[in-house]
N, C-alpha and C positions, 0 to 999 in steps of 0.2 A: 504493499499499500504506499503511495507517494504521500510525502508529507506535505502538503498543498501550501503552508505558510514558507517553506522555505523558496519556493517558487518566486515568492511575493518579494523577497529580501532585495533584490536588483532595482525595483521600482522604492521600496522602501529610502535607498540610498541616493536615488536620483531624486525624490524629493526634499529628502532631508537638506542634500547640497542645497536646492534650488530655495528651500525656505533661510536655510544658513547665508547665501547670500541675496537675500533679499533686505537681511539686517543688515546688510553692508553698506548695500548702493540704495537701500530706499529704507533712511534711518527713522524710526519713531520712536521718540523718548518716553512713551504713555507706554511700549511694551518693554518686557522683560529679556527677551531675544537670548543669545547665548553665551556661556563659558567655558572657556576652552578647557580647563580642569573638569569642570562638571560634566560637560559633553564627552570629555575623554571616560570619566566613570559610569557614563550612563552606557557608553558601547562596549564596554567592559563588562560591564551586568548581561548587556544582551547577549554577548558573544558567549559569557560563560553559561548562562540558560539556553541555548541551540546547542551545547557541548553536554550538556547534563540531560535535557530532554532527548537528545538522539540516544542515549540509554534508557531514561525512565519512559520513554512511550512504550517501549517493548513490555514492561510492566504493567504500564495501565492495559495494553492491547489484552495482554493474557487475564487480566483481570475480567474486563469487560467481555471478552468473549468466554471464560467460566460461566458468566450472569446469564449471557445469551442464551449458552445451551443448558443451563436450570430451566430456563423459563420456556413454556409451550406456545407462546404467544411470539408471533411473526408479524412485523411490517413489511409488506412487501415492497422491493425495492424496484419495480417494473409502474407502480402507481405512482401520480404527479402529487396528489393529495397527501403520500408518505413523507413527501417532502417540505409541502406546507407544515404539517403537524411540526416533521424534526425541527424547522427552524422557530417555531413558537415554543417547545418544548426546551430546545437548546439554550433558546435565549432565557426565558423562565429558570432553567438551572443556573445559568449562570448571576441570575440577579441576587440569586441566596445564595452561590458560592461566594460572591463579592460582597454583600451584607455580612454572612456570617465572619469574613475575613477580617471585616471590621470592628463587629461586635466582640469578638471572643479573641483574646490576647494570643492564644497558643498559634491561632492562624493568622491575626495579624503580625506575627512576627516574622512570617513569611512576605507577606504580603506588604509590610511597610518599606521595601525597596521601591518600590513603583513610587512610592509618596514623598521619597528622603530628598529630592531633589527642590531647590529654591525656584528652578527656569521651569519655564512650560513652553515646550517645542517639539518638535516630532523625535528628539534625541529622547525624550523623555519617556516616551512610549516605547523605548527599546530598554529602558530602565526595568530589569524583568530580575525575579525571585530565584535564587541559587537552590531553593526547596520548594519545588513543585509537586510533592508528593502528596501534599494538605487538600489537593485539586480533585483528588482521586474518587472521592465518595459520592459529589455532587453528582456527577452523570451518570452515576451507576444506576438509577432508577429508570435512564432511557434503555439500557440493556434489558433491564428485566420487562419492560413493557415491550420488547421486540423490535426494536431498533439495534442492527448489525454494528458492531462494532467500527466497522470503517465508516459506517455513516455519523456517528457519533463525533469520531476524531475530524473529520473532513468538515461537518458542518462548525464543530469547534473552531478550526482554523481559520475558517470564513470569518466567523466572529470578531477573529482576535486582527484580520487583515482589516475590516473594515475601522476598528476600533486605533487603528494606526493615524489615520488623519484627524482624528479628531483632538490629539494632543498637539492645539496649534492655536496663538492668540491672534494670527493674522486673518483668520475667518471670524467675523461678527455674527452677528443671529442671519439666519436663514429665511425663507418665508414661513408665515405662521403654523403652515399644517403639517410642513417638516418639523418645526421645534416641537408641534404637539407629541407627533407619533416615535419622533427618532432620537435617538442620543445625538448630540451636534457637540460642536467645540464647544459653545456657550455651556451646556450641561455638564461637560465632562470639565469645564472651567471649576465651576461651584465645586465638583468634586475632589480637584486638587487643592482646593481652597482649605487653608488653616483658618479663615477668619470663623468665629464661633458661630454663625449663622450657617455657616456652609459646611460644619462637621458632619458628617454621615449622613451626605445625602448623594443623589443620584447614582445609584448603582449599577442602571441600566449596561445591556450590551451594545446591541444593535439599536434596541428599543426605549423610549422612554415609559413608555407607558405602565410600566410596573411599578415604578417607583409611584405614579400619578395614582394607581389603583391602591398601594398601601402604605403610602401616608408618607414618603420617604423624597419626594419632589420638591427643588428648590431651584425656582430663578436666578439668573445671574442679576443682581441689583447692585452692589457695590464692587470694586474691583478685588479681584482675588490677590490673596497675600499667600502665594503659593509654598509648600513643603510640611513641615511637622508641627507641632506645638512645642515640642522639644528639638531645634534644630541638630543634627549631626554637625561637628566641626571635622570634618575627616574627608576626603573625597578616595579613600583605599577602599578597593573592590570587597575585601573582605571584610571589614567592618561593617559596612551597608551591607553587606549581605546578613551577617549574623549578629550584628548590635543587641536587637530586641530579645533573641534568644540567649543571649548573654546577661543581658539585665533582667529579663526575666526569671535566670535561673538564679543570679544574686537575691533578687526578692524572694522567691520560696525558700532559699536557704537563710535568708534571715526572719523569715515569719516565726511566729509563737505558736501556733498551733496548725491543725488539720484543716479548719475552715479559712484560716488568713491563706494555706499554700492552695487549696482549693480557686480560691478569689484570684489569686496573680495568674492563675492557669486560664481558669475559665469564664470569667468576668471579662469587664470591656478591656481594652488597653488602658484607659484613665484611672483603673480602681485602685484603691489601697483602703487598709482598715481605717486611718485618720482621714479619708476624704483628700487626702493632699496629691495623689494621683500615682500610679504604679507604673506608668508608661508613659511614650509617646503616642497622639494622635496626628490624625492629618485627614 
């Protein structure tokens, strides 16, 4: 099975270079733009993610294939409506994957990588986790209802390709019908904002309708301040990749009882017994 996402990499590079040049020759002081150290870190995180996923995807494929063989249900590969159902099922799975990765610290420790940049450009889209293992359970139900593993992974790749272009400040608001139904640069800038009003909002992948349905939608009202509530002071890829796991382990070791240990792992990334916060948010 071909990894669709890898075929999109040349297009990612072309668009990234085009956006970079636009900041060089079409200056706009209202936009954050690029910074060389930040961009190098984002590219390093993206490269590491590609290498790790080249191995991890085999585990995912085996797991979903096992679940697929266990169920008597089958979604026909030769019917158009199968792919319509798959589109919506995948996007709903992504919404809950994304939401849980913001609302539970053990999952946030993996996802925080993507929010660690204080810049917002196409290179930020490539700043991906080196611990993708936390995503596996969220698409397992699709295999159990009869979607073949190749269908699930292909649609997931299509969703990630779509989400690349929304990591930009160059695109303002799109026509109202598009903004209502789809995830757009405006909606995703909100998601990357560390402003209090923007925290834990706009989890959608391709569609924004799930956020409207489940009460997590927030429109772009004030200029976003990108990054985390407690920003990193390093550009080292290994620190970016694992800092929240290290901080969470430290908090667990320092906890007084099992209630506190459980809270540091399974409650929100900002939780602590005294209410002062046990981790970064973004």
